[in-house]
N, C-alpha and C positions, 0 to 999 in steps of 0.2 A: 706447588700443591705445596706444603708442610703439614704436616699430618697429629694437629693436634688434642689429645686427649682429656679428657676433663677429673686431675687431679681425687674425684669422690671415685666419678663410676669405674677408674683404670682400677683400685684397690678391691674393687666391691670382694667379697666371698672368700678375701685376702686378713682387708686392715679392717673393714667399713663394712656394718651388714646394710641389708638395705631399710628409707624411710620408713618405706609402709608393709608390716610385715604380715601379710594372711593370704592365701592360696583357693580359688574356689575352680574346678574343673569348670564349671558347666555357664556357658561362653557369656547367661543373661546377665546372670546372679557378676562374672566375670566384668561385662561392661559398670555396669551399672554402683559394682567398687569404686571401675578408678576415675569414671565423675568421678564419683561426691567427693571422697579422697581429694579430689585433682581441684574443685572445687574451696571445699574446706578450706588446701592448705594456697592454693590463693587468697579466697577474704579472711583468713587468719592475720595471712604474711599483711595486707593491710589495713588490722584495722587495731595489731599491733607495732604500730612500726613509729619506733625510738622507744618499745620499750628492752631495745635489746635480747631480743630473740634470739637463739643461737640455732633451734631450728624444730620443725613440727613430725613428729613418724607420730604411727597409727597402727594402729596391732587392731583384728579382727575377727571375732568368734560369729558361729551363728546367729547369735541375736542381740550383737552392745558391740559397738566401736572405740577402744579406748584410744580421743589425740592425746600425746605427750608435752607438753609444752619447753624444753627447756632456754629458758635465760635468767641471766645475770640483777635477774629486779625482781623472783621472785609477787616479795613482798606486795609492790607497783600490779601484778598481773594479778593475784590473785585477791586485793583491794581487801577495804574492811572486814572485817569477819566474814571474808568468804564471797565479799555477794559479790568478787567484781569472775569467780568465773562459775559464776549462778547467772550469771548474764552474757556470758561469754557460749556459756551450754544451753542458754533459751535462743541464741546469735544461730548458733551451726544450728540447731532443731528445725527453727524455720525454715535457714534456707536449707534442708536437706526434703521439706515440704514444699519445696516450689520447684525445687527441681522434677519435683513427680518419678523417684524412680521404683515403687512399689513401696514393699512394708520397711519404715524407719525402723536403721535401729538401733538401742538401750547408749542411746552416748552416754561416756564418765570424762570426765577432764584429770588429768595429772598435769600439774605442774612442778618442775626437778632447778634445783636448783644450777645454775654456770658455778666450780669453783675460783676459774682461768679461767672469769675476763678473755686477759690481754692475751690469751695462748689458741682462743680461740677471731678462727680466719670472718666467721658471722659478723659478731661482735664492732669486733677490731673495722672493716668496714663500713660499719656505722655509725662509727666513733665521727669518723675519716666526713659521712655525707654530712653530720650535724656537726664537724668544721667548719662542712663549707658553703653549707646553709646557713650559718651563721654570718657569714662576709669575710670569714679568714682569711689571711692569701694562703695558698694551694701549697708554698713550697712549704712556707711553716706547719702549715697540720701535718704530711707529708713526713718533716723529719719527726713532729717532735713523736710523731705518732712510733715510728721506725725504732725510736729510739725505747717508749716503750714498753713494746711489743721488748723487745729484744732485752730490755730490761729482765721480764723475770727467766725467772729460772728454766724453765720447759724449755724457754723456747735457744732452739740453733741457729736458724738466721728467719728473716719475714723481704720479702720483696711487695710494695710496693706498688700499680699500676693504675696514672689516673686519662686520665680520654675526652674534649670538649673544646668548649670552651673556654678554656683556659685562663681567669681573670678575665671576663668579660671581650677575649679575647676574637677578634675580625672571625679570625680563622682557627680552626676545633685542629685540636693537636696536644700528643700524647706522650706523655711523661711520666717517670717514672723512680725509687726510690728502692734499693737495692743493702741490704745487709745480713752481711753468713753467706750459708752453703744453705742452695736451693732444692735438690736429686730429683731430681723431677723423675727423671724413669725407671727408680728402685726399688722397689716393689715393699721391698722392710722399712722406706725409706713413711712415720709419722705426716702425709703432710694436708694442713686443713687450707679450702681456697672457695674464699664466694666471689660475686658477686655485688654488685650494690648500685643504684644509682642514688645521687642527691639532685634535687632542680629545686635550680637556679630561674633567677628571670628568666635568664638569656637563655636559658636551650637546658636538658640534663648534661648530670655530666656525670660518666662508668666510672667508677668505682672496681676493680681488680685487691683480692688481697690472696698469698696463699705468706702463710706461715709452717716451717718445719720443728718439729719438734721431737729432731732423736729420730733410731731404728729399731725399730720393736724387734722384737723373739721369742720364740715360742714360749723358752721358761718364765720370760716379765709376760707374754699376752696368758702361760695359764694361771 
């Protein structure tokens, strides 16, 4: 058996921070908090599909839950005069009440812009899914996306893998493209990783993207 590790989890506490930032010593509060975080994240991932959301992070204290949505299209998420974020907040509150986890905290929605979408694995994977769902040839999508990512000066390497019934073939297979370096075992290597699914008429195609953005040293981190 291979010992594959998730590139994000592998660097937690070294280069990466947790996506849910809170702690409770009370087992019931902890259990309810984890359940609410997971449900909200699943709901928002589905709800904001196609809006190029890179990550959904959560911070909480005694009576407030802050949801940070990082996207390269903040205008689309916020909506005209902020009505989009108001609607998201109302839907999250409705979901929290439906889960019946005791007292629902005050919910605050923050939308942050991702400045360089081509160096963000989650956004790149969504671009690929969009291309495949528009019935573009998968090889062209792979090649064009890899070139677009490598054109970004922050990026030193990219690897994209597809798996499923590619091109509508009878038998599922895997295809991948790699440009530059991807040092997966180096802790200081800033590697962004994402998984995505493209929903096609003949089945689901799985997408994996690794983006290497150079090494991070203590001086640069400070």
